MMTF fields as JSON, N, C-alpha, C and O atoms, coordinates in Angstrom:
{
  "mmtfVersion": "1.0.0",
  "mmtfProducer": "UNKNOWN",
  "numBonds": 303,
  "numAtoms": 304,
  "numGroups": 76,
  "numChains": 1,
  "numModels": 1,
  "chainsPerModel": [1],
  "groupsPerChain": [76],
  "chainIdList": ["A"],
  "bondAtomList": [4, 2, 8, 6, 12, 10, 16, 14, 20, 18, 24, 22, 28, 26, 32, 30, 36, 34, 40, 38, 44, 42, 48, 46, 52, 50, 56, 54, 60, 58, 64, 62, 68, 66, 72, 70, 76, 74, 80, 78, 84, 82, 88, 86, 92, 90, 96, 94, 100, 98, 104, 102, 108, 106, 112, 110, 116, 114, 120, 118, 124, 122, 128, 126, 132, 130, 136, 134, 140, 138, 144, 142, 148, 146, 152, 150, 156, 154, 160, 158, 164, 162, 168, 166, 172, 170, 176, 174, 180, 178, 184, 182, 188, 186, 192, 190, 196, 194, 200, 198, 204, 202, 208, 206, 212, 210, 216, 214, 220, 218, 224, 222, 228, 226, 232, 230, 236, 234, 240, 238, 244, 242, 248, 246, 252, 250, 256, 254, 260, 258, 264, 262, 268, 266, 272, 270, 276, 274, 280, 278, 284, 282, 288, 286, 292, 290, 296, 294, 300, 298],
  "bondOrderList": [1, 1, 1, 1, 1, 1, 1, 1, 1, 1, 1, 1, 1, 1, 1, 1, 1, 1, 1, 1, 1, 1, 1, 1, 1, 1, 1, 1, 1, 1, 1, 1, 1, 1, 1, 1, 1, 1, 1, 1, 1, 1, 1, 1, 1, 1, 1, 1, 1, 1, 1, 1, 1, 1, 1, 1, 1, 1, 1, 1, 1, 1, 1, 1, 1, 1, 1, 1, 1, 1, 1, 1, 1, 1, 1],
  "groupList": [{"groupName": "MET", "atomNameList": ["N", "CA", "C", "O"], "elementList": ["N", "C", "C", "O"], "formalChargeList": [0, 0, 0, 0], "bondAtomList": [1, 0, 2, 1, 3, 2], "bondOrderList": [1, 1, 2], "singleLetterCode": "M", "chemCompType": "L-PEPTIDE LINKING"}, {"groupName": "LEU", "atomNameList": ["N", "CA", "C", "O"], "elementList": ["N", "C", "C", "O"], "formalChargeList": [0, 0, 0, 0], "bondAtomList": [1, 0, 2, 1, 3, 2], "bondOrderList": [1, 1, 2], "singleLetterCode": "L", "chemCompType": "L-PEPTIDE LINKING"}, {"groupName": "ILE", "atomNameList": ["N", "CA", "C", "O"], "elementList": ["N", "C", "C", "O"], "formalChargeList": [0, 0, 0, 0], "bondAtomList": [1, 0, 2, 1, 3, 2], "bondOrderList": [1, 1, 2], "singleLetterCode": "I", "chemCompType": "L-PEPTIDE LINKING"}, {"groupName": "PHE", "atomNameList": ["N", "CA", "C", "O"], "elementList": ["N", "C", "C", "O"], "formalChargeList": [0, 0, 0, 0], "bondAtomList": [1, 0, 2, 1, 3, 2], "bondOrderList": [1, 1, 2], "singleLetterCode": "F", "chemCompType": "L-PEPTIDE LINKING"}, {"groupName": "ALA", "atomNameList": ["N", "CA", "C", "O"], "elementList": ["N", "C", "C", "O"], "formalChargeList": [0, 0, 0, 0], "bondAtomList": [1, 0, 2, 1, 3, 2], "bondOrderList": [1, 1, 2], "singleLetterCode": "A", "chemCompType": "L-PEPTIDE LINKING"}, {"groupName": "THR", "atomNameList": ["N", "CA", "C", "O"], "elementList": ["N", "C", "C", "O"], "formalChargeList": [0, 0, 0, 0], "bondAtomList": [1, 0, 2, 1, 3, 2], "bondOrderList": [1, 1, 2], "singleLetterCode": "T", "chemCompType": "L-PEPTIDE LINKING"}, {"groupName": "GLY", "atomNameList": ["N", "CA", "C", "O"], "elementList": ["N", "C", "C", "O"], "formalChargeList": [0, 0, 0, 0], "bondAtomList": [1, 0, 2, 1, 3, 2], "bondOrderList": [1, 1, 2], "singleLetterCode": "G", "chemCompType": "PEPTIDE LINKING"}, {"groupName": "SER", "atomNameList": ["N", "CA", "C", "O"], "elementList": ["N", "C", "C", "O"], "formalChargeList": [0, 0, 0, 0], "bondAtomList": [1, 0, 2, 1, 3, 2], "bondOrderList": [1, 1, 2], "singleLetterCode": "S", "chemCompType": "L-PEPTIDE LINKING"}, {"groupName": "TYR", "atomNameList": ["N", "CA", "C", "O"], "elementList": ["N", "C", "C", "O"], "formalChargeList": [0, 0, 0, 0], "bondAtomList": [1, 0, 2, 1, 3, 2], "bondOrderList": [1, 1, 2], "singleLetterCode": "Y", "chemCompType": "L-PEPTIDE LINKING"}, {"groupName": "TRP", "atomNameList": ["N", "CA", "C", "O"], "elementList": ["N", "C", "C", "O"], "formalChargeList": [0, 0, 0, 0], "bondAtomList": [1, 0, 2, 1, 3, 2], "bondOrderList": [1, 1, 2], "singleLetterCode": "W", "chemCompType": "L-PEPTIDE LINKING"}, {"groupName": "ASN", "atomNameList": ["N", "CA", "C", "O"], "elementList": ["N", "C", "C", "O"], "formalChargeList": [0, 0, 0, 0], "bondAtomList": [1, 0, 2, 1, 3, 2], "bondOrderList": [1, 1, 2], "singleLetterCode": "N", "chemCompType": "L-PEPTIDE LINKING"}, {"groupName": "PRO", "atomNameList": ["N", "CA", "C", "O"], "elementList": ["N", "C", "C", "O"], "formalChargeList": [0, 0, 0, 0], "bondAtomList": [1, 0, 2, 1, 3, 2], "bondOrderList": [1, 1, 2], "singleLetterCode": "P", "chemCompType": "L-PEPTIDE LINKING"}, {"groupName": "ARG", "atomNameList": ["N", "CA", "C", "O"], "elementList": ["N", "C", "C", "O"], "formalChargeList": [0, 0, 0, 0], "bondAtomList": [1, 0, 2, 1, 3, 2], "bondOrderList": [1, 1, 2], "singleLetterCode": "R", "chemCompType": "L-PEPTIDE LINKING"}, {"groupName": "LYS", "atomNameList": ["N", "CA", "C", "O"], "elementList": ["N", "C", "C", "O"], "formalChargeList": [0, 0, 0, 0], "bondAtomList": [1, 0, 2, 1, 3, 2], "bondOrderList": [1, 1, 2], "singleLetterCode": "K", "chemCompType": "L-PEPTIDE LINKING"}, {"groupName": "VAL", "atomNameList": ["N", "CA", "C", "O"], "elementList": ["N", "C", "C", "O"], "formalChargeList": [0, 0, 0, 0], "bondAtomList": [1, 0, 2, 1, 3, 2], "bondOrderList": [1, 1, 2], "singleLetterCode": "V", "chemCompType": "L-PEPTIDE LINKING"}, {"groupName": "GLU", "atomNameList": ["N", "CA", "C", "O"], "elementList": ["N", "C", "C", "O"], "formalChargeList": [0, 0, 0, 0], "bondAtomList": [1, 0, 2, 1, 3, 2], "bondOrderList": [1, 1, 2], "singleLetterCode": "E", "chemCompType": "L-PEPTIDE LINKING"}, {"groupName": "ASP", "atomNameList": ["N", "CA", "C", "O"], "elementList": ["N", "C", "C", "O"], "formalChargeList": [0, 0, 0, 0], "bondAtomList": [1, 0, 2, 1, 3, 2], "bondOrderList": [1, 1, 2], "singleLetterCode": "D", "chemCompType": "L-PEPTIDE LINKING"}, {"groupName": "HIS", "atomNameList": ["N", "CA", "C", "O"], "elementList": ["N", "C", "C", "O"], "formalChargeList": [0, 0, 0, 0], "bondAtomList": [1, 0, 2, 1, 3, 2], "bondOrderList": [1, 1, 2], "singleLetterCode": "H", "chemCompType": "L-PEPTIDE LINKING"}],
  "groupTypeList": [0, 0, 1, 2, 3, 4, 4, 4, 1, 5, 1, 6, 1, 7, 6, 6, 8, 4, 9, 7, 1, 1, 10, 4, 11, 11, 4, 12, 11, 11, 4, 11, 12, 13, 4, 4, 3, 14, 11, 1, 11, 7, 7, 11, 15, 15, 12, 11, 4, 14, 1, 16, 12, 15, 9, 4, 15, 12, 4, 16, 16, 17, 11, 4, 11, 4, 5, 16, 11, 4, 4, 4, 15, 15, 17, 12],
  "groupIdList": [1, 2, 3, 4, 5, 6, 7, 8, 9, 10, 11, 12, 13, 14, 15, 16, 17, 18, 19, 20, 21, 22, 23, 24, 25, 26, 27, 28, 29, 30, 31, 32, 33, 34, 35, 36, 37, 38, 39, 40, 41, 42, 43, 44, 45, 46, 47, 48, 49, 50, 51, 52, 53, 54, 55, 56, 57, 58, 59, 60, 61, 62, 63, 64, 65, 66, 67, 68, 69, 70, 71, 72, 73, 74, 75, 76],
  "secStructList": [7, 2, 2, 2, 2, 2, 2, 2, 2, 2, 2, 2, 2, 2, 2, 2, 2, 2, 2, 2, 2, 2, 6, 7, 7, 7, 7, 7, 7, 7, 7, 7, 7, 7, 7, 7, 7, 7, 7, 7, 7, 7, 7, 6, 6, 6, 1, 7, 2, 2, 2, 2, 2, 2, 2, 2, 2, 2, 2, 6, 6, 1, 7, 7, 7, 7, 7, 1, 2, 2, 2, 2, 2, 2, 6, 7],
  "xCoordList": [-19.085, -18.621, -18.446, -17.467, -19.391, -19.338, -18.143, -17.537, -17.792, -16.623, -15.344, -14.464, -15.22, -13.996, -13.877, -12.789, -14.987, -14.966, -14.558, -13.776, -15.068, -14.747, -13.284, -12.62, -12.75, -11.33, -10.457, -9.444, -10.795, -10.013, -10.045, -9.035, -11.195, -11.279, -10.433, -9.744, -10.483, -9.712, -8.217, -7.463, -7.789, -6.376, -5.911, -4.788, -6.726, -6.359, -6.195, -5.254, -7.115, -7.04, -5.818, -5.097, -5.602, -4.446, -3.118, -2.136, -3.08, -1.877, -1.583, -0.432, -2.633, -2.456, -1.994, -1.165, -2.518, -2.106, -0.648, 0.117, -0.252, 1.127, 2.058, 3.135, 1.657, 2.494, 2.678, 3.76, 1.648, 1.771, 2.684, 3.374, 2.689, 3.601, 5.069, 5.976, 5.276, 6.652, 7.202, 8.406, 6.4, 6.88, 6.637, 6.767, 6.294, 6.043, 7.369, 8.379, 7.362, 8.592, 8.909, 8.013, 10.207, 10.589, 9.991, 9.78, 9.745, 9.149, 10.167, 11.362, 9.679, 10.573, 10.853, 9.963, 12.114, 12.409, 11.713, 11.438, 11.429, 10.748, 11.624, 12.85, 10.992, 11.736, 12.405, 11.843, 13.627, 14.264, 13.477, 12.799, 13.587, 12.849, 13.443, 14.651, 12.567, 13.032, 13.708, 13.352, 14.686, 15.409, 14.497, 13.686, 14.643, 13.827, 14.732, 15.919, 14.159, 14.942, 14.992, 13.991, 16.177, 16.382, 16.551, 17.358, 15.811, 15.977, 17.366, 17.788, 18.034, 19.346, 19.238, 18.306, 20.148, 20.085, 20.406, 21.148, 19.847, 20.05, 21.491, 22.138, 21.965, 23.323, 23.355, 22.304, 24.557, 24.627, 24.033, 23.517, 24.103, 23.541, 22.019, 21.414, 21.403, 19.945, 19.376, 18.174, 20.213, 19.737, 19.453, 20.158, 18.419, 18.108, 19.146, 19.765, 19.315, 20.32, 19.893, 20.729, 18.627, 18.138, 18.844, 19.233, 18.995, 19.656, 21.103, 21.617, 21.762, 23.156, 23.261, 24.165, 22.31, 22.348, 22.076, 22.682, 21.162, 20.862, 22.092, 22.381, 22.813, 24.015, 25.102, 25.819, 25.221, 26.19, 25.866, 26.775, 24.582, 24.172, 24.417, 24.837, 24.173, 24.391, 25.9, 26.283, 26.719, 28.159, 28.686, 29.666, 28.046, 28.51, 27.969, 28.35, 27.103, 26.511, 27.555, 27.493, 28.482, 29.488, 30.844, 31.274, 31.546, 32.871, 33.853, 33.662, 34.866, 35.874, 36.677, 36.903, 37.109, 37.886, 39.225, 39.802, 39.69, 40.954, 42.108, 42.121, 43.071, 44.279, 45.433, 46.427, 45.302, 46.333, 46.121, 45.029, 47.141, 46.96, 46.568, 45.832, 47.047, 46.715, 45.227, 44.57, 44.707, 43.292, 42.421, 41.314, 42.924, 42.199, 42.092, 41.062, 43.145, 43.144, 42.146, 41.582, 41.923, 41.01, 39.585, 38.802, 39.224, 37.857, 37.537, 36.38, 38.552, 38.297, 37.875, 37.619],
  "yCoordList": [24.238, 22.924, 22.059, 21.32, 22.134, 21.355, 21.758, 20.906, 23.052, 23.544, 22.975, 22.582, 22.921, 22.388, 20.895, 20.41, 20.18, 18.742, 18.516, 17.605, 19.328, 19.174, 19.476, 18.758, 20.544, 20.87, 19.787, 19.44, 19.24, 18.177, 16.905, 16.216, 16.611, 15.431, 15.601, 14.671, 16.783, 17.049, 16.996, 16.369, 17.66, 17.644, 16.232, 15.839, 15.514, 14.151, 13.233, 12.442, 13.332, 12.494, 12.862, 11.983, 14.147, 14.549, 14.258, 13.886, 14.418, 14.079, 12.574, 12.153, 11.787, 10.329, 9.883, 8.979, 10.504, 10.143, 10.538, 9.758, 11.727, 12.183, 11.255, 10.909, 10.858, 9.977, 8.63, 8.049, 8.117, 6.806, 6.905, 5.945, 8.061, 8.208, 8.308, 7.794, 8.961, 9.12, 7.77, 7.546, 6.893, 5.618, 4.427, 3.277, 4.694, 3.609, 2.967, 3.657, 1.644, 0.996, 1.488, 1.863, 1.469, 1.944, 1.026, -0.17, 1.623, 0.872, -0.137, 0.147, -1.304, -2.366, -2.076, -1.65, -2.311, -2.103, -3.165, -4.263, -2.843, -3.849, -5.054, -4.95, -6.187, -7.435, -7.369, -6.819, -7.941, -7.948, -8.749, -9.725, -8.31, -9.016, -10.385, -10.589, -11.327, -12.675, -12.699, -11.948, -13.575, -13.709, -14.3, -15.184, -13.804, -14.3, -15.089, -14.79, -16.105, -16.916, -16.19, -15.661, -16.182, -15.558, -16.7, -17.605, -16.657, -17.707, -17.627, -16.563, -18.73, -18.791, -18.921, -19.553, -18.349, -18.524, -19.987, -20.673, -20.427, -21.815, -22.032, -21.125, -23.217, -23.578, -23.772, -23.939, -23.754, -23.958, -25.271, -25.373, -26.28, -27.577, -27.529, -28.288, -26.64, -26.549, -25.629, -25.66, -24.819, -23.869, -24.616, -25.559, -24.181, -24.859, -24.572, -23.508, -25.515, -25.368, -24.281, -23.778, -23.914, -22.861, -21.527, -20.789, -21.246, -19.999, -19.999, -18.972, -21.143, -21.237, -20.938, -20.233, -21.495, -21.242, -19.764, -19.201, -19.138, -17.73, -16.875, -15.99, -17.124, -16.343, -16.596, -15.671, -17.808, -18.114, -17.4, -16.896, -17.331, -16.576, -15.107, -14.458, -14.568, -13.124, -12.796, -11.738, -13.676, -13.43, -13.346, -12.643, -14.07, -14.062, -12.859, -12.682, -12.043, -10.927, -9.861, -9.285, -9.603, -8.57, -9.192, -9.916, -8.922, -9.48, -8.865, -7.731, -9.581, -9.119, -7.987, -8.042, -6.984, -5.886, -6.415, -7.343, -5.846, -6.252, -5.789, -4.669, -6.672, -6.295, -5.937, -5.348, -6.289, -6.01, -4.563, -4.218, -3.741, -2.34, -2.214, -1.294, -3.127, -3.032, -3.335, -2.705, -4.288, -4.636, -3.48, -3.25, -2.776, -1.658, -0.53, 0.14, -0.302, 0.726, 0.437, 1.361, -0.863, -1.262, -0.876, -0.543, -0.909, -0.661, 0.839, 1.222, 1.675, 3.129, 3.652, 4.851],
  "zCoordList": [95.071, 95.425, 94.217, 94.118, 93.275, 92.062, 91.207, 90.558, 91.195, 90.434, 90.982, 90.216, 92.295, 92.889, 92.556, 92.244, 92.625, 92.29, 90.849, 90.576, 89.902, 88.501, 88.274, 87.527, 88.911, 88.742, 89.326, 88.719, 90.466, 91.094, 90.236, 90.095, 89.676, 88.81, 87.557, 87.14, 86.956, 85.742, 86.02, 85.276, 87.099, 87.431, 87.832, 87.518, 88.488, 88.898, 87.712, 87.657, 86.751, 85.57, 84.707, 84.234, 84.514, 83.689, 84.422, 83.78, 85.706, 86.452, 86.443, 86.327, 86.565, 86.52, 85.163, 85.057, 84.107, 82.754, 82.529, 81.96, 82.961, 82.832, 83.61, 83.125, 84.792, 85.614, 84.965, 85.05, 84.316, 83.63, 82.415, 82.074, 81.764, 80.623, 81.096, 80.441, 82.216, 82.734, 83.197, 83.081, 83.699, 84.228, 83.302, 83.72, 82.082, 81.149, 80.709, 80.574, 80.486, 80.04, 78.6, 77.844, 78.26, 76.925, 75.838, 76.036, 74.745, 73.609, 73.101, 73.026, 72.76, 72.229, 70.772, 70.036, 70.341, 68.93, 68.092, 68.577, 66.845, 65.996, 65.752, 65.709, 65.593, 65.388, 64.014, 63.067, 63.914, 62.604, 61.566, 61.888, 60.321, 59.272, 59.026, 59.148, 58.675, 58.397, 57.037, 56.128, 56.922, 55.655, 54.605, 54.881, 53.422, 52.294, 51.376, 51.242, 50.742, 49.802, 48.46, 47.977, 47.879, 46.604, 45.576, 45.789, 44.493, 43.505, 42.838, 42.385, 42.79, 42.192, 40.663, 40.165, 39.944, 38.5, 38.124, 38.828, 37.035, 36.653, 36.204, 35.679, 36.414, 36.0, 34.51, 33.891, 33.897, 32.447, 31.99, 30.877, 32.849, 32.451, 32.362, 31.605, 33.13, 33.164, 32.088, 31.825, 31.469, 30.466, 29.166, 28.806, 28.479, 27.224, 26.134, 26.11, 25.263, 24.193, 23.204, 22.453, 23.187, 22.285, 22.592, 21.687, 23.883, 24.269, 23.815, 23.372, 23.921, 23.49, 21.984, 21.536, 21.219, 19.771, 19.459, 18.548, 20.218, 20.025, 20.243, 19.439, 21.308, 21.597, 20.543, 20.16, 20.087, 19.065, 17.785, 17.125, 17.393, 16.202, 16.343, 15.385, 17.491, 17.702, 17.634, 17.135, 18.119, 18.078, 16.688, 16.442, 15.727, 14.342, 13.541, 12.384, 14.123, 13.398, 13.035, 11.949, 13.906, 13.664, 13.548, 14.446, 12.437, 12.288, 13.286, 13.725, 13.631, 14.549, 13.898, 12.689, 14.627, 14.055, 13.521, 14.09, 12.476, 11.865, 12.728, 13.239, 12.877, 13.65, 12.698, 13.124, 11.424, 10.432, 9.94, 9.489, 10.026, 9.6, 8.133, 7.776, 7.261, 5.869, 5.666, 4.837, 6.414, 6.317, 6.857, 6.369, 7.845, 8.401, 7.389, 7.327, 6.584, 5.579, 4.467, 3.882, 4.168, 3.107, 3.472, 2.583, 4.75, 5.193, 5.244, 5.418, 5.092, 5.163, 3.898, 3.78]
}
């Protein structure tokens, strides 16, 4: 008698669990991520003049290539 009761209890619990899985509502998709703020680059008016001088000095480091063919021959 105890064996029948244990089998009925086991089958009843497993059947009830399976039935609840079959009738469960579908899972909700995850909520979309919230938008994040992206820092904007500073405008030219906000940039320090030191950076402007740095770039101007770097530009003068290399002379412009010669466009005159005679001048190009001199450098060879």
